[in-house]
C-alpha positions in Angstrom: 11.9 -29.4 -3.1 11.2 -25.9 -2.2 9.1 -23.6 -4.4 10.3 -20.1 -5.0 7.4 -17.7 -5.9 7.5 -14.8 -8.3 4.5 -12.5 -8.9 3.5 -9.7 -11.1 1.5 -6.8 -9.7 -1.0 -5.1 -12.0 -2.1 -1.5 -11.6 -5.6 -2.7 -10.8 -4.2 -4.0 -7.5 -4.3 -7.6 -8.6 -1.4 -9.8 -7.7 -0.7 -12.7 -10.0 1.6 -15.3 -8.5 3.9 -17.1 -10.9 6.1 -20.1 -10.7 9.8 -19.5 -10.5 11.7 -19.0 -13.8 15.0 -20.4 -12.7 17.6 -20.4 -9.9 18.7 -16.9 -11.2 16.3 -15.4 -8.6 18.5 -16.7 -5.7 19.3 -13.9 -3.2 20.6 -13.7 0.3 16.9 -13.6 1.4 16.2 -16.9 -0.3 19.4 -18.5 1.1 18.7 -17.2 4.6 14.9 -17.6 5.0 14.4 -20.3 2.4 12.8 -19.9 -1.0 9.5 -21.1 0.4 9.3 -17.8 2.4 10.4 -15.3 -0.2 8.1 -13.6 -2.7 9.4 -11.3 -5.4 6.8 -9.0 -6.9 7.7 -7.3 -10.2 5.9 -4.2 -11.4 5.6 -3.4 -15.0 8.3 -1.0 -16.3 7.0 2.6 -16.0 4.6 1.8 -13.2 5.5 4.0 -10.2 3.5 2.3 -7.5 4.5 2.3 -3.9 4.8 -1.3 -2.6 2.4 -2.3 0.1 4.2 -2.9 3.4 2.3 -6.2 3.9 0.7 -8.7 1.5 -1.6 -11.6 2.0 -1.3 -14.4 -0.6 -3.5 -17.3 0.2 -2.8 -18.2 3.9 0.6 -16.6 3.9 1.3 -13.1 5.3 4.3 -11.3 3.8 6.2 -8.2 5.0 8.2 -6.0 2.6 12.0 -6.1 3.0 13.0 -3.8 0.1 12.1 -2.4 -3.3 14.9 -2.8 -5.9 15.1 -1.6 -9.6 16.4 -4.5 -11.7 19.5 -4.0 -13.8 18.6 -0.9 -15.8 16.2 1.9 -16.2 14.0 -0.1 -18.5 13.7 -3.1 -16.1 10.8 -3.7 -13.7 11.0 -2.8 -10.1 11.1 -5.9 -7.8 9.5 -5.8 -4.4 11.1 -8.4 -2.0 8.9 -9.9 0.7 9.4 -12.5 3.4 6.5 -14.7 4.7 6.3 -14.0 8.4 3.3 -16.2 9.3 0.5 -18.4 7.9 0.3 -21.6 5.9 1.7 -23.7 8.7 5.0 -21.7 8.8 6.5 -20.9 12.2 6.0 -17.2 12.9 9.1 -14.9 12.6 9.7 -11.3 13.6 11.2 -10.0 10.4 12.7 -6.8 11.8 14.4 -8.8 14.6 15.7 -11.4 12.1 17.0 -8.7 9.7 18.7 -6.9 12.6 20.4 -10.1 13.7 21.9 -10.8 10.2 22.4 -7.2 9.0 23.2 -5.2 12.2 21.2 -2.3 10.9 21.3 -0.5 14.2 25.0 0.1 13.8 24.5 1.9 10.5 24.5 5.7 10.9 23.8 7.0 7.4 20.5 6.4 5.6 22.3 5.8 2.3 24.2 2.9 3.9 21.0 1.4 5.2 19.5 1.4 1.8 22.6 -0.1 0.3 22.7 -2.9 2.9 19.0 -3.7 2.3 19.6 -3.8 -1.4 22.5 -6.2 -1.0 20.1 -8.6 0.8 17.9 -8.6 -2.3 20.6 -8.7 -4.9 20.8 -11.8 -7.0 23.7 -14.2 -6.2 25.1 -16.6 -8.8 25.9 -19.3 -6.2 25.7 -19.3 -2.5 28.1 -21.1 -0.2 27.6 -21.6 3.5 30.6 -21.0 5.7 31.1 -21.4 9.4 31.1 -18.1 11.3 34.2 -19.1 13.3 36.2 -18.8 10.0 35.8 -15.0 10.1 36.7 -12.2 12.5 35.8 -8.5 12.5 38.5 -6.1 11.3 37.9 -2.5 12.4 37.6 0.2 9.7 40.5 2.5 10.3 39.9 4.9 7.4 38.5 8.4 8.3 34.7 8.7 8.0 33.7 9.9 4.6 37.1 9.2 3.0 37.3 7.8 -0.4 37.8 4.1 -0.2 36.4 3.8 3.4 34.9 0.4 4.1 31.2 0.2 3.6 29.4 0.1 6.9 
């Protein structure tokens, strides 16, 4: 089976890779890219460290997707990375792949961009694959900025 990695970042700059705790770490990223490509790095509560844009762990090269505070203020921050090359994996262009699945170019407000990225990294209880032809796009007819407007 696939191995999902977790890691803990220490203020010294050391990255300690851990084995997965459980399937509770499943996110859209792990479902889309495969858990073998996703690395979640948790900082200690209280550490305010900017995540590095890229990481190298062994032969794998990772790129940062997003940084997300776990459930509450006393929870660690989780940095979500995707392996883009190395270790025998086919190379992927992360920005292009995220654009393909998230259509970030269509988002006009920065706050909506952040929310969309956060959704990619949010835990999911279960994931179910569905055929794209079962869905169709419904235009948002509410005025921009109105309460209840559909999230872009």
